[in-house]
C-alpha positions in Angstrom: 4.6 5.0 4.5 7.6 3.6 6.4 5.4 2.3 9.3 3.7 -0.2 7.1 5.4 -3.7 6.8 2.8 -5.4 4.6 5.1 -8.4 3.9 4.1 -8.6 0.3 7.3 -8.0 -1.6 10.8 -9.3 -2.2 13.9 -7.2 -1.5 16.9 -6.9 -3.7 20.5 -6.3 -2.7 21.6 -4.2 -5.7 25.3 -4.6 -6.1 26.2 -4.8 -2.4 28.0 -7.7 -0.9 25.5 -9.4 1.4 26.1 -12.9 2.8 23.9 -15.7 1.4 21.9 -16.3 4.5 20.9 -12.6 4.7 20.2 -12.6 1.0 17.8 -15.5 1.2 16.0 -14.0 4.2 15.6 -10.8 2.3 14.4 -12.4 -0.9 11.6 -14.3 0.6 10.4 -11.6 3.0 8.3 -9.8 0.3 7.3 -12.2 -2.5 4.4 -10.6 -4.3 2.8 -7.4 -5.7 -1.0 -7.3 -5.3 -3.1 -5.0 -7.4 -6.4 -5.0 -9.3 -7.1 -4.8 -13.0 -9.0 -1.5 -12.6 -6.1 -0.1 -10.5 -3.7 -0.9 -13.4 -6.0 0.8 -15.9 -5.7 4.1 -13.9 -2.1 4.2 -15.2 -2.5 2.2 -18.5 -4.8 3.1 -21.4 -5.6 -0.3 -22.8 -8.4 -2.3 -24.4 -6.8 -5.7 -23.6 -8.5 -8.2 -21.3 -7.2 -9.2 -17.9 -6.2 -12.6 -19.3 -4.3 -11.0 -22.2 -2.5 -8.7 -19.7 -1.7 -11.7 -17.5 -0.2 -13.7 -20.4 1.9 -10.7 -21.4 3.2 -10.1 -17.9 4.3 -13.8 -17.9 6.1 -13.3 -21.2 8.0 -10.1 -20.2 9.7 -11.4 -17.0 7.0 -11.5 -14.3 5.2 -14.5 -12.9 1.4 -14.6 -12.3 0.8 -16.2 -9.0 -2.9 -16.0 -9.3 -5.9 -14.2 -10.7 -8.9 -13.8 -8.3 -12.3 -12.7 -9.5 -13.5 -10.8 -6.5 -17.0 -10.6 -7.9 -17.2 -14.4 -7.7 -15.6 -14.5 -4.2 -18.3 -12.2 -2.8 -21.1 -13.6 -4.9 -23.3 -14.9 -2.0 -22.9 -11.8 0.2 -25.8 -9.4 0.4 -26.6 -6.0 1.9 -29.2 -6.7 4.6 -30.9 -5.1 7.6 -31.3 -6.3 11.1 -35.0 -6.1 12.0 -34.8 -7.6 15.5 -32.1 -8.7 17.9 -33.4 -10.7 20.9 -31.4 -12.5 23.6 -30.7 -16.2 22.9 -32.7 -18.4 25.3 -29.7 -20.6 26.2 -26.6 -18.4 25.8 -25.9 -15.0 27.4 -23.5 -13.9 24.7 -25.6 -14.8 21.7 -28.5 -13.0 20.0 -31.3 -14.3 17.8 -31.7 -11.8 14.9 -34.3 -11.4 12.2 -32.5 -10.2 9.1 -34.1 -8.9 5.9 -32.1 -9.5 2.7 -34.6 -7.6 0.5 -36.5 -10.8 -0.5 -37.1 -12.7 2.7 -36.4 -12.6 6.4 -33.8 -15.0 7.9 -33.2 -16.0 11.5 -29.5 -15.7 12.3 -27.8 -16.5 15.6 -25.0 -13.9 16.2 -22.4 -13.4 18.9 -21.2 -9.9 17.8 -21.6 -7.3 20.6 -22.9 -4.7 18.2 -25.6 -6.8 16.7 -28.8 -4.9 17.1 -32.0 -3.8 15.3 -32.0 -1.2 12.5 -28.4 -1.5 11.3 -27.3 -2.4 7.8 -25.0 -5.4 7.6 -23.3 -7.8 5.2 -25.1 -11.1 5.3 -23.6 -14.3 4.0 -26.2 -16.6 2.5 -26.3 -20.4 3.1 -23.7 -21.8 0.7 -21.4 -18.7 0.9 -17.7 -19.3 1.4 -16.1 -17.0 4.0 -13.0 -15.4 2.3 -10.8 -15.3 5.4 -11.1 -19.0 6.4 -12.9 -20.7 3.5 -15.7 -21.9 5.8 -18.9 -22.8 4.1 -22.0 -21.3 5.6 -24.6 -24.0 6.4 -28.0 -24.2 7.9 -27.3 -25.0 11.5 -28.7 -25.1 15.0 -26.7 -23.0 17.5 -27.5 -23.9 21.1 -30.9 -25.3 20.0 -31.9 -22.3 17.8 -32.1 -22.5 14.0 -29.6 -20.2 12.1 -29.7 -19.5 8.4 -26.7 -17.5 7.3 -24.2 -15.3 9.0 -23.6 -11.5 9.5 -19.9 -10.8 8.7 -17.0 -8.9 10.4 -14.3 -7.0 8.5 -11.8 -9.7 9.3 -14.0 -12.5 7.9 -14.3 -10.5 4.6 -10.6 -9.8 4.6 -11.2 -6.0 4.8 -9.2 -5.5 8.0 -8.4 -7.0 11.4 -11.6 -6.2 13.3 -13.1 -9.5 14.3 -14.9 -8.3 17.4 -18.0 -7.0 15.7 -20.0 -7.2 12.5 -19.6 -4.6 9.8 -22.1 -1.7 10.0 -22.9 -0.3 6.6 -24.1 3.3 6.1 -27.8 4.0 6.4 -28.1 4.7 2.7 -26.9 1.1 1.8 -29.6 -0.5 -0.3 -31.0 -3.7 1.2 -30.9 -6.6 -1.2 -28.0 -5.2 -3.3 -25.2 -7.6 -4.0 -22.4 -6.7 -1.7 -19.8 -7.1 -4.5 -21.6 -4.4 -6.4 -22.1 -2.1 -3.4 -18.5 -2.3 -2.4 -17.0 -2.0 -6.0 -15.6 -5.5 -5.8 -16.4 -6.5 -9.3 -12.7 -6.6 -10.2 -9.9 -9.1 -10.7 -7.1 -9.2 -8.2 -3.7 -9.9 -9.8 -1.0 -11.5 -7.6 2.3 -10.9 -9.3 5.7 -12.4 -8.3 8.6 -10.1 -8.8 12.2 -11.4 -9.1 15.0 -9.6 -7.3 16.2 -7.7 -10.3 12.8 -6.1 -11.2 12.6 -3.0 -9.1 10.4 -1.6 -12.0 7.8 -4.0 -10.9 7.4 -2.5 -7.5 4.7 -0.2 -8.5 1.5 -0.4 -10.5 2.7 2.3 -12.9 6.0 0.5 -13.3 4.1 -2.5 -14.5 2.0 -0.3 -16.8 5.2 1.1 -18.3 6.4 -2.5 -19.1 3.1 -3.3 -20.7 3.4 -0.2 -22.8 6.8 -1.3 -23.9 5.2 -4.6 -24.9 2.7 -2.8 -27.1 -0.3 -3.4 -24.7 -1.3 0.2 -24.3 0.0 3.7 -23.4 0.7 5.3 -20.0 -2.1 7.5 -18.7 -1.4 10.9 -17.4 -0.9 11.3 -13.6 -3.1 13.8 -11.8 -0.9 16.2 -9.8 -0.5 19.6 -8.3 1.9 22.2 -9.9 4.2 23.0 -7.0 6.6 25.2 -9.0 5.2 28.4 -7.4 5.2 27.0 -3.9 7.2 29.2 -1.4 10.7 27.9 -0.6 11.3 27.5 3.1 14.3 26.3 5.1 12.6 23.2 6.7 15.7 21.0 7.2 19.5 20.8 7.1 21.1 18.0 5.1 24.4 17.0 6.8 24.7 13.4 5.6 25.1 14.1 1.9 26.8 10.7 1.4 23.7 8.8 2.5 21.2 11.0 0.8 21.0 11.7 -3.0 17.9 14.0 -2.7 15.6 15.0 0.1 12.4 17.0 -0.2 9.7 18.2 2.3 6.3 19.7 1.5 4.5 21.4 4.3 0.7 21.3 4.4 -1.6 22.9 7.1 -5.2 22.4 8.1 -5.5 18.7 7.1 -8.0 16.2 8.5 -7.0 12.6 9.1 -10.3 10.6 9.1 -10.9 6.9 8.8 -10.2 5.9 5.2 -13.1 6.3 2.7 -13.8 6.2 -1.0 -10.7 5.5 -3.0 -8.7 4.4 0.0 -11.4 2.0 1.2 -11.2 0.3 -2.1 -7.4 0.2 -1.8 -7.6 -1.4 1.6 -10.0 -4.1 0.3 -8.0 -4.7 -2.9 -4.6 -5.2 -1.2 -5.6 -6.8 2.1 -4.1 -3.9 4.1 -5.2 -3.8 7.7 -6.7 -0.3 7.1 -5.5 2.9 8.7 -6.4 6.5 8.9 -6.5 8.4 5.6 -3.0 9.9 5.7 -1.3 6.6 6.2 -3.3 4.9 3.5 -2.6 7.8 1.1 1.1 7.3 1.7 0.9 3.5 1.1 -1.4 3.9 -1.9 0.9 6.5 -3.5 4.0 4.4 -3.0 2.4 1.2 -4.5 1.0 3.3 -7.4 4.1 5.1 -8.4 6.9 3.3 -6.6 8.2 6.1 -4.4 8.6 5.5 -0.7 7.5 8.5 1.3 6.8 9.5 4.9 4.4 11.8 6.7 5.3 13.6 9.9 3.0 15.5 12.2 4.6 18.9 11.9 3.5 20.0 15.4 5.4 17.1 17.0 8.7 18.3 15.6 10.9 20.4 17.8 13.1 22.9 16.0 14.3 22.2 12.5 14.7 18.7 11.0 18.2 17.5 10.2 19.4 14.5 8.2 22.6 13.3 9.8 24.6 10.2 11.0 23.5 8.5 14.2 25.6 8.6 17.3 26.7 5.5 19.2 24.1 4.6 21.8 21.2 6.8 20.5 17.8 5.2 21.1 14.9 5.3 18.7 11.3 4.2 19.2 10.0 2.9 15.9 6.5 2.7 14.5 6.6 -1.1 14.9 6.6 -0.6 18.7 10.2 -1.6 19.1 12.9 0.5 20.7 16.4 0.3 19.1 19.8 1.3 20.4 21.7 2.5 17.4 25.4 2.2 16.4 27.2 5.2 15.0 27.1 6.0 11.3 23.5 5.2 10.3 21.6 7.8 8.2 18.8 9.2 10.4 16.3 12.0 10.5 16.1 14.0 13.7 14.9 17.3 15.2 16.7 19.2 17.9 15.8 16.7 20.7 15.0 13.3 19.2 15.2 10.9 16.3 12.3 10.9 13.9 13.1 8.1 11.5 15.8 5.7 10.3 16.2 7.0 6.7 14.6 4.8 4.1 13.7 2.1 6.6 11.1 3.1 9.3 9.5 6.1 10.9 9.3 6.9 14.6 6.5 6.9 17.1 7.2 10.4 18.4 6.3 12.2 15.1 3.6 9.9 13.6 0.4 11.3 12.2 -2.8 10.4 14.2 -6.5 11.4 14.6 -5.4 14.8 16.0 -3.0 15.7 13.2 -3.6 19.1 11.6 -0.3 20.1 10.0 2.0 17.7 8.2 5.4 17.5 6.5 5.5 15.0 3.5 9.0 13.5 2.9 10.0 12.2 -0.5 13.6 11.3 -0.7 16.2 9.2 -2.5 18.5 7.6 0.0 21.6 5.7 -1.1 21.2 1.9 -1.4 24.3 1.4 0.8 22.9 3.6 3.6 19.5 1.9 3.6 21.0 -1.6 3.6 23.4 -0.8 6.5 20.5 0.7 8.6 18.1 -2.1 7.8 20.6 -4.8 8.8 21.7 -2.9 11.9 18.1 -2.9 13.3 16.9 -6.0 11.4 13.8 -4.4 10.0 12.3 -5.1 6.6 9.7 -2.6 5.1 8.3 -1.7 1.8 10.4 1.4 1.8 13.7 -0.5 2.4 12.7 -3.0 -0.3 12.4 -0.2 -2.9 15.5 1.8 -2.0 17.6 -1.4 -2.1 16.4 -2.1 -5.6 16.7 1.4 -6.8 13.9 4.0 -7.4 13.2 6.3 -10.3 15.2 9.2 -9.0 13.8 11.6 -11.7 10.2 11.3 -10.5 10.5 13.4 -7.3 8.7 16.5 -8.7 6.0 14.4 -10.3 5.4 12.3 -7.2 5.3 15.3 -4.9 2.5 16.8 -7.1 0.7 13.5 -7.1 0.7 12.8 -3.3 -0.2 16.3 -2.4 -3.1 16.2 -4.7 -4.4 13.0 -3.0 -4.0 14.7 0.4 -5.9 17.7 -0.8 -8.8 15.7 -2.3 -9.2 13.3 0.7 -8.0 15.2 3.7 -8.2 18.8 2.7 -5.6 21.3 3.8 -3.5 24.0 2.2 -0.1 23.7 0.6 2.3 26.1 2.4 5.9 25.6 1.4 8.6 23.2 0.1 12.3 22.5 0.3 14.3 20.2 -2.0 18.0 19.7 -1.4 20.5 17.5 -3.3 23.2 15.4 -1.7 25.8 13.2 -3.5 24.7 12.2 -6.9 23.4 8.6 -7.4 25.6 6.4 -9.5 23.0 5.7 -12.2 23.9 4.0 -15.5 22.9 6.5 -18.2 23.9 4.7 -21.3 23.6 1.0 -22.2 25.7 -0.6 -25.0 23.4 -2.8 -27.0 24.3 -5.0 -30.0 21.5 -6.3 -32.2 24.0 -8.7 -33.7 24.9 -10.2 -30.3 21.2 -10.5 -29.5 20.5 -12.4 -32.7 23.5 -14.7 -32.1 22.5 -15.5 -28.5 18.7 -15.8 -29.1 18.6 -17.3 -32.6 16.4 -14.8 -34.2 16.6 -11.1 -35.3 14.5 -8.1 -34.3 14.3 -5.1 -36.7 16.4 -2.1 -35.4 13.4 0.2 -35.5 11.4 -2.2 -33.3 14.4 -2.4 -30.9 14.5 1.4 -30.6 10.8 1.6 -30.0 10.8 -1.1 -27.3 13.9 0.2 -25.4 12.8 3.9 -25.7 
């Protein structure tokens, strides 16, 4: 979703002429792609180990920045229950808690405002290392009271930004269970560096496709809705065909937008995302999974019909990052009859964002021209995951497949009913459809030959 600037990926410049200073700033803005081994295996059927996969990725043009065994990181964290929470005798803001970890009871001094009896928590044992700051938990005296362990906040466990209170687990959480097992953390986090020419590495499925090409498995089928029978409705007007190769909207009604749960909770934990409501996390998860930027609008906040057009000199736009921009003329924008809704391919607007009250949505999946996205991004000096992908080039033939995928996620997690769709094509993207390849030139340059049938298999 275009409101999420996760700062985890590089940006390419395609074939556009960008000055060196701007180029360097863009390149180092988004250095890595973070995903887990189990996430990869949703898109790749393989029997290879994570170490074999990592070695192969290194050999086919990626660079492994790190492999993190999350099971080991969270090894000394336990599901526990607070039995008592009494005031500290010498500190108004602290509480002395009795905490049961399933084997024994520990006395823990805690300053969280929500620390109280009868809640399930995540307890760090003495000797545990806090993921967020690498602090080692030790036996200690806090204002004269013995404390053995710590109850953890979401921020300390790198599950979000909430550092004000401790995590409260559901009532059915089993006391004494290893937190890594309870939270499905027994997985390996892969930190992959992507060079500026590897737009195919900007998604988990793109990486899976490269591994298939290297003979390390086969692509798994993508679950999706069949949208071919969906009613066609005139939802928007495309006036800027030069800046837009393709634009699609899917209307859904009666959705819910709860706090993320299930699949999306795992996604937040795996990637270090700050955590959002479900629709935003679905948008981000789908983009990182299949490599297609997308955006969700609250349909009830849109006045009249949407239009994709050029900006007018002096128009103002309040973006989802909280900043207001005064635009020059000529940028590709998305608007309704009264206001701007988004800077195409760069960032969405505050006025049409989904929130806890959203019931009806429009899901945008588009292919904006690289030139239009670069010009807009530079004009307002904003870098997002969406801009990063459009500037490198997306898989423009995946629109139907992606629409089916993201709507299925929304249905499964947020409910709702599919209502209608509109897909309109602008100027055709200048894609290279044929590549001249010489096996003889390859052998001369690299010093060894590859059988022609093997070449055909790999490139196909």
